[in-house]
C-alpha positions in Angstrom: -6.1 25.4 8.5 -3.6 26.7 5.6 -2.6 24.5 2.7 0.8 23.9 4.4 -0.9 21.9 7.4 -3.1 19.8 5.2 -1.3 16.3 4.4 -2.4 14.6 1.4 -3.9 11.3 2.7 -2.1 8.4 0.8 -4.0 7.4 -3.0 -4.7 3.1 -2.9 -3.8 1.5 -6.6 -6.6 0.9 -8.5 -6.8 -3.1 -8.5 -6.1 -5.2 -11.2 -8.4 -6.9 -13.3 -7.6 -9.8 -16.1 -10.4 -10.1 -17.6 -10.8 -13.6 -19.5 -13.4 -14.2 -22.4 -14.0 -15.8 -25.8 -15.5 -14.0 -27.5 -14.1 -9.9 -28.3 -17.2 -8.1 -28.2 -17.6 -8.9 -24.8 -14.3 -8.8 -23.6 -13.9 -5.6 -24.6 -17.3 -4.1 -23.5 -16.7 -5.3 -19.5 -13.1 -4.1 -20.1 -14.3 -0.8 -21.3 -17.0 -0.4 -18.3 -13.9 -1.3 -15.9 -11.7 0.7 -16.8 -14.4 3.7 -16.8 -15.2 2.7 -13.0 -11.2 3.6 -12.6 -9.6 0.1 -12.4 -6.7 -1.5 -14.2 -7.3 -4.4 -16.7 -5.9 -6.6 -19.1 -8.3 -8.9 -21.2 -7.2 -12.4 -22.4 -9.2 -14.0 -25.2 -8.1 -17.8 -23.8 -7.1 -19.5 -20.7 -3.2 -20.2 -22.4 -3.3 -16.1 -23.1 -4.5 -15.6 -19.4 -2.3 -18.1 -18.3 0.7 -15.7 -19.3 -0.5 -12.9 -17.8 -0.5 -14.1 -14.6 3.1 -15.2 -15.0 3.8 -11.8 -15.8 1.4 -9.2 -13.6 -0.1 -9.9 -10.2 -4.0 -9.6 -10.7 -6.5 -8.8 -8.1 -9.5 -10.1 -9.6 -10.1 -12.6 -12.6 -13.0 -12.6 -14.4 -13.0 -15.3 -16.4 -15.6 -17.5 -18.4 -16.0 -20.8 -17.7 -16.5 -21.8 -22.0 -13.1 -20.4 -22.8 -11.4 -21.8 -26.2 -7.0 -23.0 -25.5 -5.9 -26.4 -24.1 -7.4 -25.8 -20.6 -11.1 -24.3 -20.5 -12.2 -21.7 -17.6 -13.8 -24.1 -15.5 -10.5 -26.4 -15.4 -8.1 -23.0 -15.2 -10.5 -21.2 -12.5 -9.8 -23.9 -10.4 -6.3 -24.2 -10.9 -5.6 -20.4 -10.6 -7.9 -20.9 -7.1 -5.5 -23.0 -5.5 -2.7 -21.0 -6.6 -3.2 -17.6 -5.9 -5.7 -18.1 -2.5 -5.7 -14.3 -2.2 -6.7 -13.3 -5.8 -10.6 -13.1 -6.0 -12.7 -14.7 -9.0 -15.7 -13.8 -10.2 -17.1 -16.5 -13.0 -19.2 -15.9 -16.0 -21.2 -18.9 -17.3 -23.8 -19.1 -20.4 -25.3 -22.8 -18.8 -28.3 -22.6 -16.5 -27.1 -24.3 -13.9 -24.1 -24.1 -12.4 -22.5 -26.7 -13.2 -21.9 -29.6 -10.0 -18.4 -29.3 -9.8 -17.1 -29.1 -6.4 -14.0 -27.0 -6.9 -15.6 -24.0 -8.8 -18.0 -23.4 -6.2 -15.8 -22.2 -3.5 -13.7 -19.9 -5.9 -16.2 -16.9 -6.1 -19.6 -16.1 -7.4 -21.3 -16.6 -10.5 -22.7 -14.4 -13.3 -24.5 -16.0 -15.5 -24.6 -15.0 -19.3 -26.4 -12.5 -21.2 -25.4 -9.5 -18.7 -25.0 -6.0 -18.3 -21.3 -4.8 -18.3 -22.7 -2.4 -15.3 -23.8 -5.7 -13.4 -19.9 -7.0 -13.9 -18.3 -3.6 -12.7 -21.2 -3.8 -9.3 -19.8 -7.4 -8.7 -16.3 -6.3 -8.8 -17.1 -3.8 -6.6 -18.5 -5.4 -4.4 -15.8 -8.4 -4.4 -13.3 -5.9 -4.1 -14.9 -3.4 -1.3 -13.8 -1.1 -3.8 -13.9 2.3 -3.2 -12.6 2.2 0.1 -15.9 2.8 2.2 -15.6 5.9 4.4 
């Protein structure tokens, strides 16, 4: 087999992830870890910023803290977006000891408890998106 007979396999574009977290240090840490794993990452510090990003860019996965500053908290935003963009995967993050008793959140996606390791978020994102594709 020579180089001319080998066809390149198509490369899949890395998924776009929006990290929505009010604490800038946590947001940057998680975002940097996801970028280091090959994902395209956008960031927002509030629900208002996140809505602006989601109106402009297609996102495959939303990683959102439930305790966000702004006119809408993370729980309300996740519920709204889950209804609006069903194809988008959602991962919720919460410092609360128990999952909020909101039935609208139960079907959105997995919940990770704060404090968490950035590597735990990457593992959860990879499983949620089935990334990289299995051979």
